Structures are given as C-alpha cells and as structure tokens.
C-alpha positions as CSV (number, residue, x, y, z in Angstrom):
1,M,-53.5,47.2,44.7
2,K,-51.7,48.3,41.3
3,K,-53.1,50.9,39.2
4,I,-53.0,51.2,35.1
5,R,-53.3,54.3,33.9
6,D,-54.8,55.0,29.8
7,L,-56.9,56.3,28.0
8,R,-60.3,54.9,28.3
9,T,-62.4,55.8,25.4
10,K,-63.2,52.7,23.9
11,K,-64.1,51.0,27.3
12,L,-66.4,53.9,28.1
13,A,-68.3,53.9,24.7
14,I,-68.7,49.8,25.6
15,A,-70.2,50.4,29.0
16,L,-72.2,53.7,27.6
17,A,-73.4,50.6,25.1
18,L,-74.6,48.0,28.1
19,C,-77.6,50.7,29.4
20,V,-79.5,48.5,26.9
21,M,-77.8,44.5,26.7
22,T,-79.5,42.4,24.0
23,T,-78.5,38.6,23.2
24,S,-78.9,36.7,20.3
25,V,-80.1,32.6,21.1
26,F,-80.1,30.2,18.0
27,T,-83.6,29.4,16.7
28,S,-83.3,25.7,15.9
29,C,-85.7,22.8,16.7
30,G,-84.8,19.3,16.5
31,T,-85.7,16.2,18.0
32,G,-82.3,13.6,20.2
33,E,-81.1,12.3,23.5
34,K,-77.6,13.5,24.6
35,T,-75.0,10.7,24.1
36,S,-72.0,12.6,25.3
37,D,-69.7,11.0,27.9
38,N,-70.1,13.4,31.2
39,D,-68.2,13.9,34.8
40,S,-69.9,14.8,37.8
41,D,-67.2,17.3,38.5
42,E,-67.3,19.0,35.3
43,I,-67.4,23.3,34.8
44,W,-70.2,24.2,32.7
45,F,-69.6,27.8,31.6
46,Y,-72.7,30.2,31.0
47,D,-71.6,33.7,29.1
48,A,-74.4,36.3,28.3
49,S,-72.7,37.5,25.1
50,T,-72.7,34.1,23.7
51,A,-76.1,32.8,25.2
52,L,-74.6,29.3,25.2
53,N,-73.4,27.0,28.4
54,F,-70.0,24.8,27.3
55,G,-69.0,22.5,28.8
56,E,-66.5,19.4,27.8
57,G,-69.4,17.1,26.9
58,G,-71.3,20.1,25.0
59,A,-72.9,23.0,25.2
60,F,-76.9,24.3,25.9
61,Y,-78.7,26.6,24.9
62,Y,-81.8,28.0,25.6
63,D,-85.0,29.2,23.2
64,N,-87.9,28.7,24.9
65,Y,-86.9,24.8,24.8
66,I,-83.3,23.6,26.4
67,H,-81.4,22.8,23.2
68,F,-78.0,20.4,23.4
69,L,-75.3,20.6,21.1
70,D,-73.5,16.8,21.2
71,P,-69.8,16.8,20.0
72,S,-70.0,12.9,20.1
73,S,-73.2,13.2,17.2
74,A,-72.7,16.7,16.2
75,T,-75.9,17.3,16.5
76,D,-78.3,20.4,18.0
77,S,-81.3,18.6,19.2
78,I,-83.9,19.7,22.0
79,I,-83.2,17.7,25.1
80,C,-86.6,15.7,25.5
81,D,-86.3,12.6,23.8
82,R,-89.9,11.2,24.1
83,A,-90.6,9.1,20.8
84,E,-94.0,10.5,20.2
85,C,-93.9,14.4,21.5
86,E,-94.7,17.0,19.3
87,H,-92.6,19.4,21.1
88,S,-96.0,21.4,21.7
89,K,-95.3,24.2,25.0
90,D,-97.6,22.3,26.7
91,D,-96.4,18.9,27.4
92,C,-92.3,18.9,26.3
93,P,-90.7,18.3,28.6
94,A,-87.8,20.2,26.7
95,Y,-90.1,23.6,27.2
96,I,-89.4,26.1,29.8
97,D,-92.2,28.9,30.2
98,G,-89.4,31.2,31.9
99,M,-85.9,32.8,31.4
100,T,-83.5,30.0,31.2
101,Y,-79.7,31.1,31.8
102,G,-76.9,28.7,33.1
103,I,-77.8,25.2,32.6
104,G,-75.4,22.2,34.5
105,W,-75.5,19.0,33.9
106,Y,-73.9,15.8,36.2
107,D,-74.4,12.5,36.5
108,D,-78.1,11.9,35.3
109,S,-79.7,15.3,35.8
110,L,-79.8,19.0,34.5
111,L,-78.9,22.6,36.9
112,F,-80.9,25.4,35.7
113,L,-81.3,28.7,36.6
114,T,-84.1,30.4,35.6
115,T,-87.5,32.5,36.1
116,L,-89.8,29.5,35.8
117,G,-91.9,30.3,38.4
118,A,-91.8,33.7,38.7
119,G,-94.2,35.9,40.7
120,Q,-92.5,39.2,39.6
121,L,-89.3,40.3,38.0
122,G,-86.6,39.6,40.0
123,D,-87.5,36.5,41.1
124,L,-85.0,33.4,40.0
125,Y,-84.7,29.6,40.5
126,L,-82.2,27.0,40.3
127,Y,-84.3,23.9,39.3
128,E,-83.2,20.4,39.3
129,S,-84.5,17.7,36.4
130,S,-84.0,14.5,34.8
131,T,-82.0,15.2,31.6
132,N,-84.8,15.4,29.2
133,G,-86.5,18.4,31.4
134,E,-89.0,15.8,33.1
135,N,-89.3,15.6,37.1
136,R,-88.6,19.0,37.8
137,K,-88.0,20.5,41.6
138,Q,-86.8,23.6,42.6
139,I,-83.5,23.8,44.8
140,A,-83.7,27.4,45.5
141,Y,-84.7,30.5,45.4
142,F,-82.7,34.0,44.6
143,S,-84.6,37.3,45.2
144,N,-83.9,40.4,43.5
145,I,-81.8,39.2,40.6
146,Q,-83.5,41.2,37.8
147,S,-81.0,40.4,34.9
148,V,-77.6,37.4,35.3
149,L,-74.8,37.7,32.9
150,G,-72.6,35.3,33.5
151,C,-73.0,31.7,35.8
152,I,-70.8,28.9,36.3
153,F,-71.0,25.3,37.7
154,T,-69.4,23.2,39.3
155,D,-68.7,20.1,41.8
156,D,-69.4,22.2,44.7
157,Y,-70.7,25.8,43.4
158,V,-73.3,27.2,42.1
159,I,-71.4,31.1,41.0
160,F,-73.9,33.5,39.0
161,S,-73.3,37.3,38.5
162,Y,-76.0,40.0,37.7
163,Y,-77.4,43.5,37.8
164,N,-80.4,45.6,38.8
165,Q,-82.2,48.4,37.5
166,Y,-84.8,48.6,40.0
167,D,-85.0,48.4,43.6
168,E,-86.5,45.6,45.5
169,S,-90.1,47.2,45.1
170,L,-89.6,47.9,41.6
171,A,-90.9,51.2,42.4
172,D,-87.7,53.1,42.1
173,S,-84.7,53.0,40.0
174,T,-81.5,52.1,41.7
175,E,-78.2,50.9,39.7
176,E,-75.9,47.2,41.3
177,A,-74.4,44.4,40.5
178,G,-73.0,41.7,42.6
179,I,-72.0,37.7,42.3
180,I,-74.1,34.8,44.5
181,L,-72.7,32.0,45.2
182,Y,-74.9,28.8,46.2
183,D,-73.2,25.8,47.7
184,R,-74.4,22.3,46.2
185,N,-73.5,20.7,49.2
186,S,-75.2,22.3,52.1
187,G,-77.4,24.5,50.6
188,D,-76.3,28.1,51.3
189,E,-76.5,31.3,49.5
190,R,-74.9,34.3,49.7
191,E,-73.3,37.3,48.1
192,I,-69.8,37.4,47.9
193,F,-69.6,40.9,45.8
194,H,-71.8,43.9,46.0
195,I,-71.2,47.2,44.1
196,D,-73.5,50.1,43.5
197,G,-72.7,52.5,40.6
198,W,-74.4,53.9,37.6
199,N,-74.4,51.0,34.8
200,A,-72.5,48.6,37.1
201,R,-72.0,45.2,35.4
202,I,-69.6,42.1,36.1
203,V,-68.2,42.0,32.7
204,Q,-65.9,38.7,33.0
205,M,-65.4,35.9,35.7
206,R,-62.9,33.2,35.6
207,L,-61.9,30.8,38.0
208,I,-58.5,30.3,39.2
209,G,-57.2,27.9,41.7
210,D,-59.4,27.4,44.4
211,G,-61.0,30.8,43.7
212,L,-62.2,33.2,41.3
213,C,-61.5,36.5,39.7
214,F,-63.9,39.1,37.7
215,S,-63.4,42.4,36.3
216,V,-66.5,45.2,36.8
217,I,-67.1,48.7,35.0
218,Y,-69.7,51.2,36.7
219,Y,-69.8,54.8,37.0
220,D,-69.2,56.0,40.6
221,T,-72.3,58.2,40.5
222,T,-75.7,58.4,40.6
223,Y,-78.5,58.0,37.7
224,E,-79.9,61.0,38.9
225,D,-76.4,63.0,38.3
226,V,-76.5,60.8,35.0
227,A,-79.9,61.9,33.5
228,E,-79.8,65.4,34.8
229,H,-76.6,65.8,32.3
230,D,-78.1,64.3,29.8
231,L,-75.8,60.9,29.1
232,D,-72.9,64.1,28.2
233,Y,-69.6,61.7,27.4
234,D,-67.4,64.1,28.8
235,Y,-69.0,64.5,31.9
236,L,-69.6,60.6,32.8
237,Q,-66.0,60.0,32.0
238,Q,-64.4,61.2,34.7
239,F,-66.8,59.0,37.0
240,F,-66.1,55.8,34.8
241,R,-64.8,53.1,36.7
242,D,-63.2,49.8,35.4
243,E,-61.3,47.6,38.7
244,I,-60.0,44.1,38.9
245,Y,-61.2,41.5,41.8
246,L,-59.7,38.6,43.4
247,M,-60.9,35.8,45.9
248,S,-58.1,33.4,47.0
249,D,-60.6,30.8,47.6
250,M,-64.6,30.7,47.9
251,D,-64.7,31.5,51.5
252,Q,-62.7,34.6,51.5
253,D,-63.7,38.3,50.6
254,A,-62.8,39.7,47.2
255,K,-59.7,42.5,46.6
256,K,-59.5,44.7,44.1
257,V,-56.3,44.2,42.9
258,C,-56.3,46.4,39.7
259,D,-57.6,49.9,38.6
260,D,-58.3,51.4,35.3
261,A,-57.6,47.7,34.3
262,G,-59.4,46.0,31.3
263,D,-61.4,43.2,30.3
264,I,-59.8,40.0,32.2
265,V,-58.9,37.6,28.8
266,A,-57.3,34.7,30.5
267,A,-56.6,33.4,34.3
268,C,-54.2,30.5,35.0
269,D,-51.5,29.3,37.5
270,G,-51.9,32.2,40.0
271,K,-51.9,35.1,36.8
272,I,-54.8,36.9,35.9
273,F,-54.4,38.2,32.1
274,F,-56.0,41.8,31.1
275,V,-56.2,44.2,28.0
276,S,-56.8,47.7,28.3
277,D,-54.4,49.9,25.9
278,D,-52.5,46.7,25.7
279,M,-52.0,43.0,27.1
280,Y,-51.3,42.5,31.0
281,R,-50.4,40.0,33.2
282,Y,-51.4,40.5,37.4
283,D,-48.9,38.4,39.4
284,V,-51.4,36.9,42.6
285,E,-48.6,36.1,44.6
286,S,-46.7,39.2,44.2
287,G,-49.4,41.8,43.5
288,E,-47.1,43.2,40.4
289,V,-48.5,44.0,37.0
290,E,-46.2,43.4,33.8
291,R,-47.0,44.8,30.4
292,M,-46.6,42.5,27.9
293,S,-45.6,44.9,24.9
294,D,-44.0,42.4,22.8
295,W,-47.4,40.2,22.8
296,P,-48.9,40.5,19.4
297,V,-52.2,39.2,20.9
298,T,-55.5,41.8,21.8
299,S,-57.7,39.3,23.3
300,G,-58.6,36.0,24.8
301,T,-60.5,32.9,24.8
302,L,-62.6,31.3,27.3
303,S,-60.3,28.1,28.2
304,F,-60.1,25.1,30.4
305,L,-56.8,23.3,29.9
306,D,-55.0,22.3,32.4
307,D,-51.2,24.0,31.3
308,E,-52.8,26.0,29.0
309,M,-53.6,29.4,27.7
310,I,-55.7,30.9,24.3
311,F,-54.9,34.2,22.9
312,S,-55.8,36.3,19.7
313,R,-55.2,39.0,17.5
314,Y,-57.3,40.0,14.9
315,D,-56.3,40.5,11.4
316,S,-57.3,43.3,9.6
317,D,-55.5,42.6,6.1
318,S,-57.0,38.9,5.8
319,G,-60.3,39.8,8.1
320,M,-59.1,36.8,10.2
321,R,-58.6,36.2,13.5
322,D,-54.6,34.9,14.5
323,Y,-54.4,32.5,17.3
324,Y,-51.6,31.6,20.3
325,E,-51.0,29.2,22.7
326,C,-49.0,29.8,25.9
327,S,-48.1,27.1,28.5
328,A,-48.6,28.2,32.3
329,G,-45.3,29.5,32.9
330,S,-44.3,30.7,30.1
331,D,-43.4,34.5,28.6
332,E,-43.2,32.8,25.5
333,L,-46.8,32.6,22.8
334,S,-47.0,29.6,20.3
335,E,-48.7,30.0,16.8
336,I,-51.6,28.2,16.5
337,G,-52.8,29.8,13.1
338,L,-55.0,32.1,11.1
339,T,-58.8,31.3,11.4
340,D,-62.0,33.0,9.6
341,M,-63.8,31.1,12.3
342,T,-64.3,32.7,15.8
343,I,-63.0,30.1,18.9
344,L,-65.7,30.2,21.8
345,A,-64.6,28.1,24.2
346,V,-61.6,25.5,24.8
347,F,-61.9,22.3,27.1
348,E,-59.5,19.6,27.2
349,N,-61.2,17.1,24.1
350,N,-63.4,19.5,22.7
351,T,-63.5,23.1,21.2
352,Y,-66.5,24.9,20.1
353,A,-66.1,27.5,17.7
354,I,-68.5,29.4,15.4
355,I,-68.3,30.9,11.7
356,Y,-70.0,34.0,11.2
357,S,-72.0,34.6,7.8
358,D,-71.6,38.1,6.3
359,D,-74.8,39.6,7.0
360,F,-74.7,37.5,11.0
361,T,-77.9,36.0,10.2
362,D,-76.9,32.4,9.3
363,N,-73.9,31.5,11.5
364,T,-72.7,28.0,11.8
365,Y,-71.6,26.6,14.9
366,G,-69.7,23.5,15.4
367,Y,-66.6,21.9,17.0
368,M,-63.4,20.6,16.8
369,P,-60.9,18.2,18.6
370,T,-58.4,20.2,20.9
371,E,-55.6,18.2,19.5
372,D,-56.9,19.7,15.9
373,F,-57.1,23.1,17.0
374,L,-54.1,23.1,19.4
375,A,-51.6,21.8,15.9
376,G,-53.7,24.4,13.5
377,N,-56.1,21.9,12.0
378,F,-58.9,23.7,11.5
379,D,-59.9,21.5,8.5
380,S,-61.3,19.5,11.3
381,F,-64.1,21.5,12.4
382,V,-67.5,19.6,12.0
383,A,-71.0,21.2,12.6
384,F,-73.8,20.7,14.4
385,E,-77.0,19.3,12.2
386,E,-80.2,19.4,13.7
C-alpha cells in the first residue's frame, strides 16, 4: 500500500460541504419514443453530481418522470409513448412516485433503482419495466439504503454506492457508507464494501478490467465528537481520510491501495489515475505510485473508450477547459482542444456535454460524435431539444 502525503485543505473543505448534498435535475417535459440502437451488454452509469444516467445509446434522467436524451434524434422526451396520454401522474407510465437513481436500458426492458413503494426511509427497490415504463415489477429489495451516490449497470451486475446518517430503526444518528452488488444472473446481492466514519462517502467508482476501483472520504471519528467540537475545522483535519480501494474482480474483497490520495479521474489498462496536489498514477500490478508532474492536467472525464483516457484542465485566462487524450499504456498526452463546454461522458460513438449559462439556470445539454470530439471538432455539438 502506497501513501501520498500532501496538504488536504481543499479536499477537507469539499468533504465538509458534503454534510448536506443536493443534486440538480432537468425540468423539461416532452413526449417521445427511444429510437437509438441499444446493446444488451451496454454499461449505464449514474452519478449523483450530474443526476444523469449515461450509456452509449443515450442518457436518462428523472424529475418525477423518466426522461430520455436520444442522440439519434437529438431529442429530450419522457419515455411514455402513448399517443393520447396527458402525462398526469395518475396514469402516465413515465411517472415514478419515488426518488429514482440508476436507470439502465437492456433490450426491451428498463431497470431502475427507486424508492417507489417504500414504506420508510431506507427502503430501496430494483424494478424492471417495459421501455415506456409500463409492466413494472420489483425484482430486488435493499434495506437500510438511505442515500444513493453512484450506480453502474452492466450485463451481469447492478453496483451502487450509498451512505446512511441514521441507524436502521431511524431513531439514532449513524455515519456509514458502502457498496452493494446485485448479481443479475443469480438474483443474489451482497455488500462488497462498508466503512464507518463521520461524513463517510464513496465519491468515485470506476470499472477497471474485471473489477472495480473507488475512492472513499470520511472522518475517522464519531458524530458525537464532531458535535462536541462544533465542526471545528482545525480539530477535524487530523481525522480526515481520503483513500482508494481496488477489487481485482467482483468476487474478490476490496483492498486499500492508497492513503491520503484523492479523486479517481481515470482507470484503464491496469492503471488508476487520481488527483490530490498533482496528478498521480497507481500501477495495479506493481503497486507503485508515480507523480505525473509534467502533465498539465488537473481532472479527468468519465470515459468508456477501450484504449483512451480523457483528461482536462481549466484555463483561467480564457475561462474555458482544455481537453487531452492519453492512449492506454502511454505516458504522452495529446491535446484535443479548448472549449467552453464541459464534457460529461465519452463513449465509443457518442460524447455528452453541457454548456453552462452565466447563472447556471439555463444550461444546454447535448452530444457530439466521439470521433469529432477526439479531433477537437466541438462545432459538431448538437443540443437536445424537447
């Protein structure tokens, strides 16, 4: 296990801010039908920071109704395809009366994690339905899951991270986080990681090979201790932990590979990249950590390309972001280009992006062909229209 020591001031402030976590969602409403081609073994990735579920064939989001962003038609529409439906919550199949997190599309079915039908805080269900939201059935129940932060759907698994702030009786405060793996083939579920600690969060999950890597932040102390010291920053700093864990495959236990690390920004070809005071690379085979001090990048972009990773840096002079590509097994970055849009996820054929408005209230979501993105042709960006 490698240890990287540096000043954690910025990350500590971010972790304190996570005490109350909110996410924003789209507020549009349209009518349509999904038309993109879909592969049954496609990966779908949900992240609470964007409230979007990305896949090669499109993206889903939830605002009481399930919406689909379709790159084949550049449309943003709810999944209901009933011609005469008025989309009232009483009869529209796209309406979900419960907070909905991860959503995946496989052949003629949707899978989604939701609190629909929950009797109390902590009840979470995995549903299957037709692609328009009809014919719903519960296929799994998970107890004591109070908040979901991330979710990954694959052909074999549903993997999601959670955190709780109350015990199972909801009577007393607790601080814990974990990762649940549901096997779609056997129907079995198990907790593959658990940690106790004030403000514990699994903040990043990435598939790597046949396994999973993830970063964890927490304070190695209790809620009572925090309350006693009235959120004293100088006092809490000594308890802050920022760690990276690795599972070589889904049957293995997670092992801690880095202390005092940072956010995972990329994982590919047996390498995990993370950012603290600089960009670092962890080699899964050797266990060595290398500081990439000559790399001009400070963050990474969610990428599902087979052989390329995407990194970026914010250019303060222009107010834009400069994107770079790195091929698997290479130490060299290739500049893609400078743009005012933020790239959200990169798949083999489609790249999803957002252009923020000045006050962040009228943002534009869209996509471009990945081939154009990698060539720096940002003008091919197409906005999703209702």
